[in-house]
C-alpha positions in Angstrom: 155.6 159.5 203.0 157.5 161.4 200.3 155.8 162.9 197.3 158.0 162.3 194.2 158.1 164.7 191.3 160.3 165.2 188.2 160.3 169.0 188.6 159.4 171.2 191.6 159.1 174.9 191.1 159.4 176.8 194.3 157.3 180.1 194.2 153.8 180.6 192.9 154.4 184.0 191.2 154.8 185.1 187.6 158.1 183.4 186.9 157.1 180.2 188.7 153.9 179.7 186.8 155.6 180.6 183.5 158.4 178.1 184.1 156.0 175.3 185.1 153.6 175.8 182.1 156.4 175.9 179.5 158.2 172.9 181.1 154.9 170.9 181.0 154.2 171.8 177.4 157.7 170.9 176.2 157.7 167.6 178.3 154.1 166.4 178.8 155.2 163.3 180.6 157.0 165.0 183.5 155.3 165.2 186.9 155.5 168.9 187.9 154.5 170.8 191.1 154.5 174.5 192.0 155.1 175.1 195.7 153.7 178.3 197.2 154.4 179.4 200.8 151.1 181.4 201.1 147.4 180.7 200.6 147.3 182.8 197.4 149.3 182.7 194.2 150.2 185.4 191.7 149.7 188.1 194.2 152.2 190.5 192.6 150.6 189.9 189.2 147.2 190.9 190.7 148.4 194.3 192.0 150.9 195.2 189.3 150.3 198.1 187.0 147.5 199.4 189.3 145.6 196.1 188.9 146.1 196.0 185.1 149.4 193.9 185.0 152.0 195.6 182.9 153.0 192.4 181.0 156.0 193.8 179.0 157.3 196.8 177.1 157.1 197.6 173.4 160.9 197.3 172.9 161.8 194.8 170.2 165.6 195.1 170.0 167.4 192.9 172.5 170.3 195.3 173.1 167.9 198.2 173.7 165.6 196.1 176.0 168.6 195.0 178.1 169.5 198.7 178.8 166.5 198.9 181.1 168.1 196.6 183.7 170.4 198.3 186.2 171.4 194.9 187.3 171.3 192.2 184.7 171.9 194.3 181.5 174.9 192.2 180.3 173.6 188.9 181.4 170.1 189.2 179.8 171.3 190.2 176.4 171.9 186.6 175.2 168.6 185.3 176.7 166.7 188.1 175.0 167.9 186.8 171.7 166.0 183.6 172.5 162.9 184.9 174.2 161.8 188.5 174.5 158.9 190.9 173.9 157.6 189.5 170.6 157.7 186.0 172.0 155.8 187.1 175.1 153.1 188.6 173.0 152.9 185.5 170.8 152.7 183.3 173.9 149.8 185.1 175.4 148.0 185.6 172.2 148.2 181.8 171.4 146.3 181.4 174.7 143.6 183.9 173.8 145.0 186.9 175.7 145.2 190.0 173.5 147.8 192.6 174.5 147.6 196.3 173.8 150.3 199.0 173.8 150.0 202.4 175.5 151.7 205.6 174.3 154.6 205.2 176.7 155.4 201.7 175.5 153.9 199.8 178.4 151.8 196.8 177.3 148.7 195.5 179.1 146.1 192.8 178.6 143.4 194.4 176.3 140.9 193.8 179.2 142.9 196.2 181.4 142.7 193.6 184.1 145.4 191.5 185.7 142.8 188.8 186.4 143.0 188.0 182.7 146.7 186.9 183.1 145.9 185.1 186.4 143.0 183.2 184.7 145.3 182.3 181.8 147.9 180.8 184.1 145.6 178.9 186.4 143.7 177.5 183.4 146.9 176.3 181.8 148.3 174.5 184.9 144.9 172.8 185.4 144.9 171.7 181.7 148.5 170.5 182.0 148.0 168.6 185.3 150.5 170.6 187.2 150.1 170.2 191.0 149.7 173.5 192.9 150.6 173.1 196.5 149.7 176.2 198.5 150.6 176.9 202.2 153.9 175.0 201.7 156.6 177.2 203.1 160.0 175.6 202.4 162.1 174.7 205.5 165.1 173.0 203.9 166.4 172.0 200.5 168.9 169.2 200.4 170.8 167.7 197.4 170.6 163.9 197.2 172.3 161.4 194.9 169.1 161.2 192.8 168.2 164.9 192.8 166.6 167.1 195.5 164.7 166.7 198.8 162.5 169.6 199.9 161.0 169.8 203.4 158.0 172.1 203.8 155.8 172.9 206.8 153.5 170.2 205.6 155.4 167.5 203.7 158.7 166.2 202.3 159.0 166.1 198.6 161.6 164.9 196.2 162.4 165.8 192.6 165.0 165.4 190.0 165.3 169.1 189.3 164.1 172.3 191.1 163.5 175.8 190.0 163.8 178.6 192.5 161.3 181.4 191.6 160.7 182.9 195.0 161.5 186.6 194.2 162.9 188.6 197.1 162.5 186.0 199.8 165.1 186.2 202.6 164.4 182.7 203.9 165.1 181.1 200.5 168.2 183.3 200.1 169.4 181.9 203.4 168.8 178.3 202.3 170.7 179.1 199.0 173.6 180.4 201.0 173.8 177.1 202.9 174.0 175.5 199.4 177.0 177.6 198.6 175.5 180.4 196.6 176.5 184.1 197.2 173.6 186.4 198.0 174.0 190.1 197.2 172.3 191.9 200.1 168.9 193.3 199.0 168.2 197.1 198.9 165.0 198.8 197.7 165.1 199.6 194.0 161.9 201.3 192.7 160.9 204.1 195.1 159.8 207.7 195.1 161.5 210.6 196.8 160.2 212.3 199.9 160.7 216.0 199.7 159.2 218.7 201.9 159.6 222.0 200.1 157.4 225.2 199.9 157.8 225.3 196.1 155.9 222.0 195.6 153.7 221.8 198.7 150.6 222.9 196.8 151.3 221.2 193.5 150.4 217.5 193.9 149.3 216.1 190.5 151.5 218.6 188.4 153.6 216.7 185.9 156.4 218.0 183.6 159.1 216.5 181.5 162.3 217.4 183.3 166.0 216.3 183.7 167.1 215.5 187.2 170.6 215.1 188.7 171.5 213.6 192.0 174.3 215.8 193.2 176.9 215.0 195.8 179.7 216.9 197.5 181.1 219.9 195.5 177.9 219.6 193.3 179.4 216.5 191.6 176.7 214.8 189.5 176.3 211.2 190.8 173.3 210.1 188.7 171.1 211.7 186.1 167.9 210.9 184.3 165.2 212.6 182.3 161.5 212.1 181.5 158.1 212.8 183.1 158.4 214.0 186.7 155.2 214.0 188.9 154.8 216.1 192.0 153.0 214.2 194.8 151.7 214.9 198.3 155.0 213.4 199.7 157.5 214.7 197.2 158.3 213.5 193.7 157.6 210.5 191.6 157.1 209.6 187.9 159.4 207.7 185.4 162.3 210.2 185.7 162.5 209.7 189.5 161.9 205.9 189.4 164.7 205.6 186.9 167.0 207.4 189.3 165.9 205.1 192.1 166.6 202.0 190.1 170.0 203.0 188.8 170.9 204.5 192.1 169.6 201.7 194.3 173.1 200.8 195.6 174.4 204.4 195.7 171.5 205.9 197.6 171.1 203.3 200.3 174.4 204.2 202.1 173.2 207.9 202.1 170.1 206.7 204.1 168.1 208.3 201.2 169.1 211.8 202.3 170.6 213.7 199.3 170.2 216.6 197.0 168.7 216.7 193.5 168.9 219.4 190.9 165.8 219.7 188.6 165.9 221.3 185.2 162.2 222.0 184.5 163.1 223.0 180.9 164.8 219.6 180.2 167.8 220.6 178.0 167.9 224.4 178.3 170.9 226.0 180.0 171.0 229.1 182.3 172.7 231.4 179.8 170.1 230.8 177.0 167.3 231.1 179.5 168.5 234.5 180.7 168.6 235.7 177.1 165.0 234.4 176.6 163.9 236.1 179.8 165.4 239.4 178.7 163.5 239.2 175.4 160.3 238.5 177.4 161.1 241.6 179.6 161.2 243.8 176.4 158.2 242.1 174.7 155.8 242.0 177.8 157.1 245.1 179.6 153.7 246.1 181.1 152.5 242.6 181.9 152.7 241.0 185.4 154.9 237.9 185.3 152.3 235.8 187.2 149.6 236.3 184.6 151.0 234.0 181.9 153.2 231.0 182.3 156.2 230.8 180.0 158.4 228.0 178.6 155.2 225.8 178.4 155.3 225.2 182.1 152.1 224.4 184.1 150.8 227.8 185.4 151.0 226.8 189.1 154.6 225.6 188.7 155.6 228.8 186.9 154.1 230.9 189.7 155.7 228.9 192.5 159.1 229.3 190.8 158.5 233.1 190.5 157.8 233.3 194.2 161.0 231.3 194.9 162.9 233.8 192.8 161.6 236.7 194.9 159.1 237.9 192.3 155.7 239.0 193.8 152.3 238.7 192.2 152.1 242.4 191.2 155.5 242.9 189.6 155.6 243.6 185.9 158.3 242.5 183.5 159.7 246.0 183.0 160.5 246.3 186.7 162.3 243.0 187.2 165.9 243.5 188.2 168.8 241.5 186.6 169.3 239.7 190.0 165.7 238.5 190.0 165.9 237.3 186.4 169.1 235.5 187.3 167.3 233.8 190.3 164.4 232.8 188.0 166.8 231.3 185.4 168.4 229.3 188.1 165.1 228.1 189.5 164.0 227.0 186.0 167.1 225.0 185.1 168.7 224.1 188.4 166.1 224.0 191.2 167.8 222.3 194.2 165.6 220.1 196.4 166.6 218.1 199.6 165.4 214.5 199.5 164.7 213.2 202.9 163.7 209.5 202.7 161.8 207.3 200.2 158.4 205.8 199.8 157.5 202.5 198.0 156.2 203.1 194.5 152.5 202.0 194.7 152.5 198.3 195.7 155.3 197.4 193.4 158.1 196.6 195.8 161.2 195.8 193.8 164.6 195.1 195.3 168.1 195.1 193.9 169.9 192.0 195.3 169.7 188.2 195.2 171.8 185.4 193.9 175.1 186.6 192.5 174.9 186.5 188.7 178.4 185.1 188.3 177.1 181.9 189.7 174.5 181.4 187.0 174.8 179.9 183.5 172.7 182.4 181.5 172.2 180.0 178.5 170.2 177.8 180.8 169.5 179.7 184.1 171.1 176.8 185.8 173.3 177.1 188.9 177.0 176.8 188.2 177.4 175.2 191.6 174.7 172.5 191.5 173.3 170.7 188.5 169.5 170.5 188.2 169.1 173.7 190.2 167.6 176.5 188.2 166.5 180.1 188.8 163.8 182.4 187.4 162.8 185.9 188.1 163.8 188.3 190.9 165.4 185.7 193.1 168.5 186.6 191.1 170.3 189.9 191.4 168.3 191.3 188.4 165.9 194.2 188.5 164.6 196.8 186.1 163.1 200.2 185.8 159.3 200.5 185.8 157.4 199.8 182.6 156.9 196.0 182.3 160.6 195.1 182.3 160.6 193.1 185.5 157.9 190.9 184.1 159.8 190.4 180.9 162.7 189.1 183.0 160.3 186.7 184.6 159.0 185.4 181.3 162.5 185.2 179.7 164.2 183.4 182.6 161.2 181.1 183.1 161.2 180.1 179.4 165.0 179.6 179.3 164.9 177.4 182.4 162.0 175.3 181.0 163.9 174.9 177.7 167.1 173.8 179.5 165.1 171.3 181.6 163.3 169.9 178.5 166.6 169.5 176.6 168.0 167.3 179.5 165.1 164.8 179.3 
């Protein structure tokens, strides 16, 4: 026996729930189901932001917000004029979920618990009589004269419209290819850099604002970013590195994640100016050992490790430092070269670049340009963002826009 629905949303994650809830609110008479392949829903919401759920980011200008999407920047600009950060905050607050902003712009539920978001969503679908069908992995999706037929491991369902909100799911991408959609092959997007280097081996936990360049042959700069850099047990992480990994997702994959980076620990300083400053310090602190006091507001352990890398021992005083060693130190401060040898997933937040080709989507409605009544929401599309709440904002915006388009057709 077939189960008939008006709308079926495939995928029980953030964008799937958001689409379902908004569609049901705009059209209370529609019979709606969420299909989830696993036994659990909203698993990514649960672990995101270290279990706190980084709901969105405090950026309230559409153009500025769109700049945080290495893939999707141009396409999301229009949708952000219809639904963005302020709308997200209003949506959650109307449902009793207070959101707070942290210093770096990330926004979390005031409870600091992702369970608050999960409880909000599950309570809404129950209130709105949305069916939640778990353990329903989709086998086939077929277009019919009256809409769509979906076969799962348990059942056959029909609906007038479907929304694909399955994130990075290769099986669903394969089905969408059979329906004529182009899939951009996925590559990892948010990841940290594996680096084995004497200079940072004993410095896990040290953080510093820095500017970083990925350098190719002939020292040509391929990518650059700036911001907080965090030294870890396996190499380097922090927003500056994650930005590089997102913007460089397609460039770094063919290199097998083996490349060179140049780190300027002093952010904007150049070598010439730094040498002048070092010469002044040499005069001013003539009898002091260099290791005693860190300079340039660097963490002491980082300062000391850069001194060792420059050939300066613990006992050397400023007066005795040769011009060559000062040159080495200036170079370490503004252009430390590190070899990256592989990547690690950033926490549990596995994000990929890849998915449905954006040229095949109408971004006023998030409907397929190839099939009517086939909509998309979230990361199933070739859209991804840097870390900081932006991937969730894409989920909310795309889910809302798909819901609005479905409602306008009724």
